[in-house]
DSSP file (Angstrom, degrees, kcal/mol; ACC not computed):
  #  RESIDUE AA STRUCTURE BP1 BP2  ACC     N-H-->O    O-->H-N    N-H-->O    O-->H-N    TCO  KAPPA ALPHA  PHI   PSI    X-CA   Y-CA   Z-CA
    1    1 A X              0   0    0      0, 0.0     2,-0.3     0, 0.0    48,-0.1   0.000 360.0 360.0 360.0 138.8  161.3   -0.4 -121.6
    2    2 A X        -     0   0    0     46,-0.4    48,-0.5    91,-0.3     3,-0.1  -0.590 360.0-168.7 -76.4 136.3  162.3   -0.4 -125.2
    3    3 A X    >   +     0   0    0     -2,-0.3     3,-0.8     1,-0.1     4,-0.4   0.324  57.6 105.0-108.9   8.7  160.4    2.0 -127.5
    4    4 A X  T 3  S+     0   0    0      1,-0.3     3,-0.4     2,-0.2    -1,-0.1   0.925  97.6  23.8 -54.7 -50.0  161.6    0.8 -130.9
    5    5 A X  T 3  S+     0   0    0     45,-0.3    47,-2.3     1,-0.2    -1,-0.3   0.260 102.5  89.5 -98.9  10.7  158.3   -1.0 -131.6
    6    6 A X  S <  S+     0   0    0     -3,-0.8     9,-2.5    45,-0.2     2,-0.5   0.458  70.2  85.4 -86.6  -0.7  156.3    1.2 -129.3
    7    7 A X  B    S-A   14   0A   0     -3,-0.4     7,-0.2    -4,-0.4    45,-0.2  -0.900  85.6-122.4-101.1 126.9  155.6    3.6 -132.1
    8    8 A X    >   -     0   0    0      5,-3.6     3,-2.8    -2,-0.5    46,-0.1  -0.227  25.0-108.4 -62.7 153.2  152.6    2.7 -134.3
    9    9 A X  T 3  S+     0   0    0     44,-0.4    -1,-0.1     1,-0.3    45,-0.1   0.742 120.4  66.7 -55.2 -21.9  153.2    2.2 -138.0
   10   10 A X  T 3  S-     0   0    0      3,-0.1    -1,-0.3     1,-0.1    -2,-0.1   0.552 105.1-133.0 -75.5  -4.8  151.3    5.5 -138.5
   11   11 A X  S <  S+     0   0    0     -3,-2.8    -2,-0.1     2,-0.2    -1,-0.1   0.619  89.5  77.7  64.0  15.3  154.3    7.2 -136.7
   12   12 A X  S    S+     0   0    0      1,-0.1    18,-2.8    18,-0.1     2,-0.3   0.721  74.6  69.5-117.0 -47.1  151.9    9.1 -134.5
   13   13 A X  E     - B   0  29A   0     16,-0.2    -5,-3.6    17,-0.1     2,-0.3  -0.580  59.7-172.3 -83.3 139.4  150.6    6.8 -131.8
   14   14 A X  E     -AB   7  28A   0     14,-2.5    14,-2.6    -2,-0.3     2,-0.4  -0.960  10.6-148.4-127.8 144.2  153.0    5.6 -129.1
   15   15 A X  E     + B   0  27A   0     -9,-2.5     2,-0.3    -2,-0.3    12,-0.2  -0.954  19.8 170.2-116.8 135.3  152.4    3.0 -126.4
   16   16 A X  E     - B   0  26A   0     10,-2.4    10,-2.9    -2,-0.4     2,-0.3  -0.958  13.6-154.2-137.1 156.0  154.0    3.1 -122.9
   17   17 A X  E     - B   0  25A   0     -2,-0.3     8,-0.2     8,-0.2     2,-0.1  -0.938  10.5-125.2-135.2 156.5  153.4    1.1 -119.8
   18   18 A X        -     0   0    0      6,-2.0    29,-2.1    -2,-0.3     2,-0.4  -0.442  13.6-128.0 -94.2 165.7  153.8    1.5 -116.1
   19   19 A X  B     +D   46   0B   0     27,-0.3    27,-0.3    -2,-0.1     2,-0.2  -0.956  63.2  85.7-108.4 134.5  155.6   -0.4 -113.4
   20   20 A X  S >  S-     0   0    0     25,-1.4     3,-0.8    -2,-0.4    25,-0.3  -0.837  90.0 -67.8 152.7 171.4  153.4   -1.3 -110.4
   21   21 A X  T 3  S+     0   0    0      1,-0.3    24,-1.3    -2,-0.2     2,-0.3   0.842 129.5  18.3 -60.0 -37.8  150.9   -3.9 -109.1
   22   22 A X  T 3  S-     0   0    0     22,-0.2    -1,-0.3    23,-0.2    22,-0.1  -0.663  91.5-162.5-131.5  76.0  148.1   -3.0 -111.6
   23   23 A X    <   -     0   0    0     -3,-0.8    18,-0.6    -2,-0.3     2,-0.3  -0.237   8.9-136.8 -69.3 147.2  149.9   -1.1 -114.3
   24   24 A X  E     - C   0  40A   0     16,-0.1    -6,-2.0    -5,-0.1     2,-0.4  -0.715   8.6-148.4 -93.1 150.3  148.2    1.1 -116.9
   25   25 A X  E     -BC  17  39A   0     14,-2.6    14,-3.3    -2,-0.3     2,-0.4  -0.982  15.1-161.1-117.2 132.9  149.1    1.0 -120.5
   26   26 A X  E     -BC  16  38A   0    -10,-2.9   -10,-2.4    -2,-0.4     2,-0.5  -0.951  13.8-165.0-119.7 133.9  148.7    4.3 -122.4
   27   27 A X  E     +BC  15  37A   0     10,-2.2     9,-3.2    -2,-0.4    10,-2.0  -0.980  28.9 170.4-109.7 124.5  148.5    4.9 -126.2
   28   28 A X  E     -BC  14  35A   0    -14,-2.6   -14,-2.5    -2,-0.5     2,-0.4  -0.897  37.4-101.4-136.7 162.2  149.0    8.5 -126.8
   29   29 A X  E  >  -B   13   0A   0      5,-2.5     4,-2.0    -2,-0.3   -16,-0.2  -0.703  16.5-155.4 -85.7 128.3  149.6   10.9 -129.7
   30   30 A X  T  4 S+     0   0    0    -18,-2.8    -1,-0.1    -2,-0.4   -17,-0.1   0.646  95.9  51.6 -74.8 -14.3  153.2   12.0 -130.3
   31   31 A X  T  4 S+     0   0    0    -19,-0.2    -1,-0.2     3,-0.1   -18,-0.0   0.882 127.6  16.0 -87.0 -43.2  151.8   15.2 -132.0
   32   32 A X  T  4 S-     0   0    0      2,-0.1    -2,-0.2     0, 0.0     3,-0.1   0.563  89.7-130.7-108.0 -11.9  149.4   16.4 -129.3
   33   33 A X     <  +     0   0    0     -4,-2.0     2,-0.2     1,-0.3    -3,-0.1   0.602  57.9 148.4  66.7  12.9  150.6   14.3 -126.2
   34   34 A X        -     0   0    0     -5,-0.1    -5,-2.5     1,-0.1     2,-0.5  -0.574  54.1-117.7 -78.8 138.3  146.9   13.4 -125.8
   35   35 A X  E     +C   28   0A   0     -2,-0.2    -7,-0.3    -7,-0.2     3,-0.1  -0.669  32.0 178.6 -76.1 123.1  146.0   10.0 -124.3
   36   36 A X  E     +     0   0A   0     -9,-3.2     2,-0.3    -2,-0.5    -8,-0.2   0.794  68.5  16.3 -94.5 -35.6  144.1    8.1 -126.9
   37   37 A X  E     -C   27   0A   0    -10,-2.0   -10,-2.2     2,-0.0     2,-0.5  -0.999  56.2-163.0-139.9 138.0  143.6    4.8 -124.9
   38   38 A X  E     -C   26   0A   0     -2,-0.3     2,-0.4    40,-0.2   -12,-0.2  -0.971  22.3-169.6-118.9 112.1  144.0    4.0 -121.3
   39   39 A X  E     +C   25   0A   0    -14,-3.3   -14,-2.6    -2,-0.5     2,-0.3  -0.859   9.3 176.9-110.5 134.3  144.3    0.2 -120.9
   40   40 A X  E     +C   24   0A   0     -2,-0.4    41,-0.2   -16,-0.2   -16,-0.1  -0.962  38.2  45.7-130.8 150.8  144.1   -1.8 -117.7
   41   41 A X  S    S+     0   0    0    -18,-0.6     2,-1.3    -2,-0.3     3,-0.0   0.019  75.2  56.5 104.3 153.2  144.2   -5.5 -117.0
   42   42 A X  S    S+     0   0    0     39,-0.1     2,-0.4    42,-0.0    27,-0.1  -0.539  91.5  70.7  93.1 -69.6  146.1   -8.6 -118.1
   43   43 A X        -     0   0    0     -2,-1.3    -2,-0.3   -20,-0.2     2,-0.3  -0.666  67.3-166.1 -85.4 134.6  149.7   -7.6 -117.3
   44   44 A X        +     0   0    0     -2,-0.4    20,-0.8     2,-0.2    21,-0.6  -0.882  61.0  14.9-122.8 156.3  150.5   -7.4 -113.6
   45   45 A X  S    S-     0   0    0    -24,-1.3   -25,-1.4    -2,-0.3     2,-0.2   0.138 123.6 -44.1  70.7 -17.1  153.4   -5.9 -111.6
   46   46 A X  B     -D   19   0B   0    -27,-0.3    18,-1.4   -25,-0.2     2,-0.6  -0.638  62.5 -80.9 142.8 161.1  154.5   -3.9 -114.6
   47   47 A X  E     -E   63   0C   0    -29,-2.1    16,-0.2    16,-0.2   -30,-0.1  -0.823  28.8-179.3 -96.2 121.6  155.2   -3.8 -118.4
   48   48 A X  E    S-     0   0C   0     14,-3.1   -46,-0.4    -2,-0.6     2,-0.3   0.866  72.7  -9.6 -82.9 -41.0  158.5   -5.2 -119.5
   49   49 A X  E     -E   62   0C   0     13,-1.1    13,-2.0   -48,-0.1    -1,-0.3  -0.985  58.5-165.4-159.1 148.6  157.9   -4.6 -123.2
   50   50 A X  E     -E   61   0C   0    -48,-0.5     2,-0.3    -2,-0.3   -45,-0.3  -0.979   8.8-176.8-138.1 148.7  155.1   -3.5 -125.5
   51   51 A X  E     -E   60   0C   0      9,-2.2     9,-2.7    -2,-0.3     2,-0.2  -0.981  21.6-131.0-152.2 134.7  154.8   -3.6 -129.3
   52   52 A X  E     -E   59   0C   0    -47,-2.3    45,-0.4    -2,-0.3     7,-0.2  -0.590  31.3-117.2 -78.4 144.7  152.4   -2.6 -132.0
   53   53 A X    >   -     0   0    0      5,-2.4     3,-1.3    -2,-0.2   -44,-0.4  -0.361  33.9-101.6 -71.4 162.3  151.3   -5.1 -134.7
   54   54 A X  T 3  S+     0   0    0      1,-0.3    -1,-0.1    45,-0.2    46,-0.1   0.846 125.6  49.6 -56.5 -34.9  152.2   -4.3 -138.3
   55   55 A X  T 3  S-     0   0    0      1,-0.0    -1,-0.3   -47,-0.0    45,-0.0   0.639 108.3-129.4 -79.8 -12.9  148.6   -3.1 -139.0
   56   56 A X  S <  S+     0   0    0     -3,-1.3    -2,-0.1     2,-0.2   -48,-0.1   0.526  82.4 102.2  81.6   6.2  148.7   -0.9 -135.9
   57   57 A X  S    S+     0   0    0     18,-0.1    18,-2.9    17,-0.0    19,-0.7   0.480  74.7  52.5-102.0  -2.8  145.4   -2.2 -134.4
   58   58 A X  E     - F   0  74C   0     16,-0.2    -5,-2.4    17,-0.1     2,-0.4  -0.939  60.4-157.5-130.9 154.0  146.9   -4.6 -131.8
   59   59 A X  E     -EF  52  73C   0     14,-2.0    14,-2.9    -2,-0.3     2,-0.4  -1.000   6.2-160.4-128.4 131.1  149.5   -4.3 -129.0
   60   60 A X  E     +EF  51  72C   0     -9,-2.7    -9,-2.2    -2,-0.4     2,-0.3  -0.891  18.5 174.5-106.0 143.2  151.4   -7.2 -127.5
   61   61 A X  E     -EF  50  71C   0     10,-2.5    10,-2.5    -2,-0.4     2,-0.4  -0.982  21.9-148.2-146.2 157.1  153.0   -6.9 -124.1
   62   62 A X  E     -EF  49  70C   0    -13,-2.0   -14,-3.1    -2,-0.3   -13,-1.1  -0.978  18.3-139.1-126.8 142.1  154.8   -8.9 -121.5
   63   63 A X  E     -E   47   0C   0      6,-2.4    29,-0.3    -2,-0.4   -16,-0.2  -0.377  15.0-129.8 -93.3 172.8  154.7   -8.4 -117.7
   64   64 A X        +     0   0    0    -18,-1.4   -19,-0.1   -20,-0.8   -17,-0.1   0.192  69.7 117.1-106.4  14.3  157.4   -8.5 -115.0
   65   65 A X  S >  S-     0   0    0    -21,-0.6     3,-1.4   -19,-0.3   -20,-0.0  -0.167  87.6 -90.1 -71.4 175.0  155.4  -10.9 -112.8
   66   66 A X  T 3  S+     0   0    0      1,-0.3    -1,-0.1     2,-0.1    22,-0.0   0.789 130.2  40.9 -60.6 -29.6  156.8  -14.4 -112.0
   67   67 A X  T 3  S-     0   0    0     20,-0.1    21,-1.9    24,-0.0    20,-1.2   0.418 101.3-134.4 -98.1   0.5  155.0  -15.9 -115.0
   68   68 A X    <   -     0   0    0     -3,-1.4    -2,-0.1    19,-0.2    -4,-0.1   0.930  28.3-142.2  44.1  59.6  155.8  -13.0 -117.3
   69   69 A X        -     0   0    0     17,-0.2    -6,-2.4    18,-0.2     2,-0.5  -0.167   9.0-147.1 -53.9 139.8  152.2  -12.9 -118.6
   70   70 A X  E     -FG  62  85C   0     15,-3.0    15,-2.1    -8,-0.2     2,-0.3  -0.950  21.2-179.4-112.3 129.2  151.9  -12.1 -122.3
   71   71 A X  E     -FG  61  84C   0    -10,-2.5   -10,-2.5    -2,-0.5     2,-0.4  -0.938  20.0-153.2-131.2 151.1  148.8  -10.2 -123.4
   72   72 A X  E     -FG  60  83C   0     11,-2.6    10,-3.2    -2,-0.3    11,-1.6  -0.994  14.2-161.2-122.8 130.3  147.4   -8.9 -126.7
   73   73 A X  E     -FG  59  81C   0    -14,-2.9   -14,-2.0    -2,-0.4     2,-0.7  -0.895  11.2-139.9-113.7 141.7  145.1   -5.9 -126.7
   74   74 A X  E > > -FG  58  80C   0      6,-2.7     5,-2.3    -2,-0.4     6,-0.9  -0.887  10.6-170.2-105.0 112.1  142.7   -4.9 -129.5
   75   75 A X  G > 5S+     0   0    0    -18,-2.9     3,-1.7    -2,-0.7   -17,-0.1   0.740  83.4  69.6 -73.8 -21.9  142.6   -1.2 -130.2
   76   76 A X  G 3 5S+     0   0    0    -19,-0.7    -1,-0.2     1,-0.3   -18,-0.1   0.817 104.1  43.9 -63.7 -28.2  139.6   -1.6 -132.5
   77   77 A X  G < 5S-     0   0    0     -3,-0.7    -1,-0.3     3,-0.1     3,-0.2  -0.002 134.0 -88.4-105.3  28.2  137.6   -2.4 -129.4
   78   78 A X  T < 5S-     0   0    0     -3,-1.7    -3,-0.2     1,-0.2   -40,-0.2   0.670  84.2 -51.4  80.1  17.2  139.1    0.4 -127.4
   79   79 A X  S   <S+     0   0    0     -5,-2.3    -4,-0.2     1,-0.2    -1,-0.2   0.657  85.1 168.1  94.1  18.0  142.0   -1.5 -126.0
   80   80 A X  E     -G   74   0C   0     -6,-0.9    -6,-2.7    -3,-0.2     2,-0.5  -0.290  47.6 -96.7 -64.3 148.9  140.1   -4.6 -124.7
   81   81 A X  E     +G   73   0C   0     -8,-0.2    -8,-0.2   -41,-0.2    -1,-0.1  -0.550  42.8 179.4 -66.8 119.0  142.1   -7.6 -123.7
   82   82 A X  E     -     0   0C   0    -10,-3.2     2,-0.3    -2,-0.5    -9,-0.2   0.817  62.6 -10.7 -92.7 -36.5  142.1   -9.9 -126.7
   83   83 A X  E     -G   72   0C   0    -11,-1.6   -11,-2.6    37,-0.0    -1,-0.4  -0.980  57.7-173.8-162.4 150.7  144.2  -12.8 -125.4
   84   84 A X  E     +G   71   0C   0     35,-0.5     2,-0.3    -2,-0.3    37,-0.3  -0.993  10.4 159.9-150.3 147.0  146.4  -13.6 -122.4
   85   85 A X  E     -G   70   0C   0    -15,-2.1   -15,-3.0    -2,-0.3     2,-0.3  -0.978  49.0 -81.4-158.0 162.2  148.7  -16.5 -121.5
   86   86 A X        -     0   0    0     -2,-0.3   -17,-0.2   -17,-0.2   -18,-0.2  -0.561  37.8-163.2 -67.4 128.3  151.6  -17.4 -119.2
   87   87 A X        -     0   0    0    -20,-1.2     2,-0.3    -2,-0.3   -19,-0.2   0.977  48.8 -68.8 -77.5 -61.6  154.8  -16.2 -121.0
   88   88 A X        -     0   0    0    -21,-1.9    -1,-0.3     1,-0.1     4,-0.1  -0.916  27.2-110.7 177.4 158.8  157.5  -18.1 -119.1
   89   89 A X  S    S+     0   0    0     -2,-0.3     2,-0.2    -3,-0.1   -21,-0.1   0.696 100.2  84.3 -77.4 -18.3  159.2  -18.2 -115.8
   90   90 A X  S    S-     0   0    0     19,-0.1    -2,-0.1   -23,-0.1    -3,-0.0  -0.561  98.3 -92.6 -80.1 148.8  162.2  -16.8 -117.6
   91   91 A X        -     0   0    0     -2,-0.2     2,-0.5     1,-0.1    18,-0.4  -0.301  31.9-147.4 -62.6 140.2  162.4  -13.1 -118.1
   92   92 A X        +     0   0    0    -29,-0.3    15,-0.3    15,-0.1     3,-0.1  -0.963  22.7 169.2-110.3 123.4  161.0  -11.6 -121.4
   93   93 A X        +     0   0    0     13,-2.9     2,-0.3    -2,-0.5   -91,-0.3   0.673  59.3  24.1-106.5 -23.0  162.9   -8.5 -122.6
   94   94 A X  E     -H  106   0D   0     12,-1.7    12,-2.1   -45,-0.1     2,-0.4  -0.997  50.7-164.2-149.9 149.2  161.5   -7.9 -126.1
   95   95 A X  E     +H  105   0D   0     -2,-0.3     2,-0.4    10,-0.2    10,-0.2  -0.992  10.1 180.0-130.4 138.9  158.5   -8.6 -128.4
   96   96 A X  E     -H  104   0D   0      8,-2.1     8,-2.6    -2,-0.4     2,-0.3  -0.962  22.7-135.3-141.9 123.7  158.4   -8.3 -132.2
   97   97 A X  E     -H  103   0D   0    -45,-0.4     6,-0.3    -2,-0.4     3,-0.1  -0.571  15.1-174.4 -73.0 136.4  155.4   -8.9 -134.4
   98   98 A X  S    S-     0   0    0      4,-2.6     2,-0.3     1,-0.3     5,-0.2   0.606  74.8 -11.7-102.3 -20.5  156.2  -11.0 -137.5
   99   99 A X  S    S-     0   0    0      3,-1.9     3,-0.4     0, 0.0    -1,-0.3  -0.894  87.5 -81.3-158.9-176.7  152.7  -10.6 -138.9
  100  100 A X  S    S+     0   0    0     -2,-0.3   -47,-0.1     1,-0.2     3,-0.1   0.549 130.4  32.7 -76.0  -4.3  149.3   -9.4 -137.7
  101  101 A X  S    S+     0   0    0      1,-0.1    15,-3.0    16,-0.0     2,-0.4   0.354 115.4  58.5-127.1   2.7  148.7  -12.7 -136.0
  102  102 A X  E     + I   0 115D   0     -3,-0.4    -4,-2.6    13,-0.2    -3,-1.9  -0.995  51.7 163.4-140.0 140.8  152.2  -13.8 -135.0
  103  103 A X  E     -HI  97 114D   0     11,-1.9    11,-3.6    -2,-0.4     2,-0.3  -0.955  24.2-131.6-147.1 166.0  154.9  -12.4 -132.8
  104  104 A X  E     -HI  96 113D   0     -8,-2.6    -8,-2.1    -2,-0.3     2,-0.4  -0.893  10.3-157.8-120.4 151.1  158.1  -13.5 -131.0
  105  105 A X  E     -HI  95 112D   0      7,-2.3     7,-2.2    -2,-0.3     2,-0.3  -0.985  13.3-175.5-125.9 141.0  159.3  -13.0 -127.5
  106  106 A X  E     +HI  94 111D   0    -12,-2.1   -13,-2.9    -2,-0.4   -12,-1.7  -0.947  11.8 151.9-134.9 156.5  162.9  -13.2 -126.3
  107  107 A X  E >   - I   0 110D   0      3,-2.2     3,-1.7    -2,-0.3    25,-0.8  -0.939  62.3 -71.2-165.5 178.3  164.9  -13.0 -123.1
  108  108 A X  T 3  S+     0   0    0      1,-0.3    23,-4.2    23,-0.3    24,-0.4   0.805 134.3  12.0 -53.7 -33.7  168.1  -14.3 -121.5
  109  109 A X  T 3  S+     0   0    0    -18,-0.4     2,-0.4    21,-0.2    -1,-0.3  -0.109 119.0  86.2-131.3  35.8  166.8  -17.8 -121.3
  110  110 A X  E <   +I  107   0D   0     -3,-1.7    -3,-2.2    22,-0.1     2,-0.3  -0.997  33.3 157.3-146.5 134.6  163.7  -17.5 -123.5
  111  111 A X  E     +I  106   0D   0     -2,-0.4    15,-2.7    -5,-0.2     2,-0.3  -0.822  18.3 161.4-154.0 116.3  162.6  -17.6 -127.2
  112  112 A X  E     -IJ 105 125D   0     -7,-2.2    -7,-2.3    -2,-0.3     2,-0.5  -0.985  30.9-144.5-137.3 148.4  159.0  -18.3 -128.2
  113  113 A X  E     -IJ 104 124D   0     11,-2.5    11,-2.2    -2,-0.3     2,-0.4  -0.966  26.3-160.3-108.6 123.8  157.0  -17.8 -131.4
  114  114 A X  E     -IJ 103 123D   0    -11,-3.6   -11,-1.9    -2,-0.5     2,-0.4  -0.830  10.3-164.3-109.9 142.1  153.4  -16.9 -130.6
  115  115 A X  E     -IJ 102 122D   0      7,-2.6     7,-2.4    -2,-0.4     2,-0.5  -0.994   8.3-153.9-123.1 131.7  150.3  -17.2 -132.7
  116  116 A X  E     + J   0 121D   0    -15,-3.0     2,-0.5    -2,-0.4     5,-0.2  -0.922  14.6 176.2-106.7 126.0  147.0  -15.4 -131.9
  117  117 A X  E >   - J   0 120D   0      3,-2.6     3,-1.7    -2,-0.5     2,-0.3  -0.897  66.8 -62.4-126.7 100.0  143.7  -16.8 -133.1
  118  118 A X  T 3  S-     0   0    0     -2,-0.5   -36,-0.0     1,-0.3    -1,-0.0  -0.466 122.3 -10.0  57.6-115.3  140.9  -14.7 -131.7
  119  119 A X  T 3  S+     0   0    0     -2,-0.3     2,-0.5    -3,-0.1   -35,-0.5   0.257 119.1  92.6 -96.1  12.8  141.1  -15.1 -127.9
  120  120 A X  E <   -J  117   0D   0     -3,-1.7    -3,-2.6   -37,-0.1     2,-0.5  -0.915  53.0-166.2-113.9 130.6  143.7  -17.9 -127.9
  121  121 A X  E     -J  116   0D   0     -2,-0.5     2,-0.4   -37,-0.3    -5,-0.2  -0.957   7.6-172.5-109.5 130.3  147.5  -17.5 -127.8
  122  122 A X  E     -J  115   0D   0     -7,-2.4    -7,-2.6    -2,-0.5     2,-0.4  -0.980   5.1-162.1-122.8 136.8  149.6  -20.5 -128.6
  123  123 A X  E     -J  114   0D   0     -2,-0.4     2,-0.4    -9,-0.2    -9,-0.2  -0.920   9.4-164.8-122.2 144.4  153.4  -20.5 -128.2
  124  124 A X  E     -J  113   0D   0    -11,-2.2   -11,-2.5    -2,-0.4     2,-0.2  -0.996  25.0-126.1-123.8 130.5  156.2  -22.7 -129.6
  125  125 A X  E     -J  112   0D   0     -2,-0.4     2,-0.3   -13,-0.2   -13,-0.2  -0.501  24.5-150.7 -74.0 141.7  159.6  -22.7 -128.0
  126  126 A X        -     0   0    0    -15,-2.7     2,-0.4    -2,-0.2   -15,-0.1  -0.745  16.3-112.5-108.4 160.5  162.5  -22.0 -130.3
  127  127 A X        +     0   0    0     -2,-0.3     2,-0.3   -15,-0.0   -15,-0.0  -0.773  54.4 135.0 -91.3 134.6  166.1  -23.2 -130.1
  128  128 A X        -     0   0    0     -2,-0.4     2,-0.1   -17,-0.0   -17,-0.1  -0.983  53.7 -81.8-165.5 169.9  168.6  -20.5 -129.4
  129  129 A X        -     0   0    0     -2,-0.3     3,-0.4     1,-0.1     2,-0.2  -0.368  51.4-103.6 -72.7 160.7  171.6  -19.4 -127.4
  130  130 A X  S    S+     0   0    0      1,-0.2   -21,-0.2   -21,-0.1   -22,-0.1  -0.491  96.4  52.4 -78.5 158.5  171.3  -18.1 -123.9
  131  131 A X        +     0   0    0    -23,-4.2    16,-2.3     1,-0.2   -23,-0.3   0.688  64.8 167.9  92.6  20.8  171.5  -14.4 -123.3
  132  132 A X  E     +K  146   0E   0    -25,-0.8    14,-0.2   -24,-0.4    -1,-0.2  -0.460   6.9 166.7 -68.8 136.1  169.0  -13.0 -125.8
  133  133 A X  E     +     0   0E   0     12,-3.0     2,-0.3     1,-0.4    13,-0.2   0.602  57.8   5.6-124.0 -20.9  168.3   -9.4 -125.2
  134  134 A X  E     -K  145   0E   0     11,-1.0    11,-2.5   -27,-0.1    -1,-0.4  -0.978  55.7-148.6-158.2 167.2  166.5   -8.1 -128.4
  135  135 A X  E     +K  144   0E   0     -2,-0.3     2,-0.3     9,-0.2     9,-0.2  -0.975  12.7 174.2-142.7 156.3  165.0   -9.2 -131.7
  136  136 A X  E     -K  143   0E   0      7,-2.7     7,-3.1    -2,-0.3     2,-0.4  -0.957  26.1-117.8-152.2 165.0  164.4   -7.8 -135.1
  137  137 A X  E     -K  142   0E   0     -2,-0.3     2,-0.4     5,-0.2     5,-0.2  -0.893  15.9-175.2-111.7 142.4  163.2   -8.8 -138.5
  138  138 A X  E >  S-K  141   0E   0      3,-2.7     3,-1.9    -2,-0.4     2,-0.4  -0.812  72.9 -59.4-131.4  90.4  165.2   -8.9 -141.8
  139  139 A X  T 3  S-     0   0    0     -2,-0.4    -1,-0.0     1,-0.3     0, 0.0  -0.609 119.5 -21.0  67.6-123.5  162.6   -9.9 -144.4
  140  140 A X  T 3  S+     0   0    0     -2,-0.4     2,-0.3    -3,-0.1    -1,-0.3   0.444 119.2 101.3 -95.1  -0.7  161.3  -13.3 -143.2
  141  141 A X  E <   -K  138   0E   0     -3,-1.9    -3,-2.7     1,-0.0     2,-0.6  -0.657  65.7-141.6 -85.6 139.0  164.4  -13.9 -141.0
  142  142 A X  E     -K  137   0E   0     11,-0.4     2,-0.5    -2,-0.3    -5,-0.2  -0.893  17.2-163.8 -98.3 122.6  164.3  -13.4 -137.3
  143  143 A X  E     -K  136   0E   0     -7,-3.1    -7,-2.7    -2,-0.6     2,-0.4  -0.909   4.1-168.4-107.6 132.9  167.5  -11.9 -135.9
  144  144 A X  E     -KL 135 152E   0      8,-2.8     8,-2.5    -2,-0.5     2,-0.4  -0.961  14.6-136.0-122.6 141.7  168.1  -12.0 -132.2
  145  145 A X  E     -KL 134 151E   0    -11,-2.5   -12,-3.0    -2,-0.4   -11,-1.0  -0.794  15.1-150.2 -96.7 135.9  170.8  -10.1 -130.3
  146  146 A X  E >   -K  132   0E   0      4,-2.8     3,-2.8    -2,-0.4   -14,-0.2  -0.772  27.0-113.7-103.8 149.1  172.9  -11.8 -127.6
  147  147 A X  T 3  S+     0   0    0    -16,-2.3   -15,-0.1    -2,-0.3   -16,-0.1   0.697 115.0  62.7 -55.2 -22.2  174.3  -10.1 -124.6
  148  148 A X  T 3  S-     0   0    0    -17,-0.1    -1,-0.3     2,-0.1     3,-0.1   0.533 123.3-102.1 -81.4  -5.7  177.8  -10.7 -125.9
  149  149 A X  S <  S+     0   0    0     -3,-2.8    -2,-0.1     1,-0.4     2,-0.1   0.346  80.1 132.4 100.6  -5.1  177.1   -8.6 -129.0
  150  150 A X        -     0   0    0     -4,-0.1    -4,-2.8    -5,-0.0     2,-0.4  -0.401  47.8-140.3 -76.1 156.1  176.6  -11.5 -131.4
  151  151 A X  E     -L  145   0E   0     -6,-0.2     2,-0.4    -2,-0.1    -6,-0.2  -0.941  11.8-162.1-112.4 141.2  173.6  -11.8 -133.7
  152  152 A X  E      L  144   0E   0     -8,-2.5    -8,-2.8    -2,-0.4    -2,-0.0  -0.991 360.0 360.0-125.0 131.5  171.8  -15.1 -134.3
  153  153 A X              0   0    0     -2,-0.4   -11,-0.4   -10,-0.2    -1,-0.1   0.373 360.0 360.0-110.5 360.0  169.5  -15.6 -137.3
């Protein structure tokens, strides 16, 4: 699992997830190593990727199940499941928040822009090359990395 966006904007809280039939997600302090939140539910078979929102109060994650479920957890309510939807039958390797209500998911045959409105997740497919492995933001531009080493904006 990538930990680039797994560190909260406060630079103290970190999120990690397990592999297994009913994986746990842990938010813990990088200073004390204390578990701050233990989250269960939503993602099944394991966590492929997890990411904090820019405000640090939400976590988006994708599972490794056949539907690569995408879930958003609300830390203000103790890590409760805020929204969940089928991600894609294609593998999801990375998640990056673009705002506190929108994030993107990428994978070798997958690119979607997601919007969360309360308990509803809506996704729009994007056009892109195959072989996407990671994503980043450059201002308002979304940059994606391709397995061949190319960048696509």
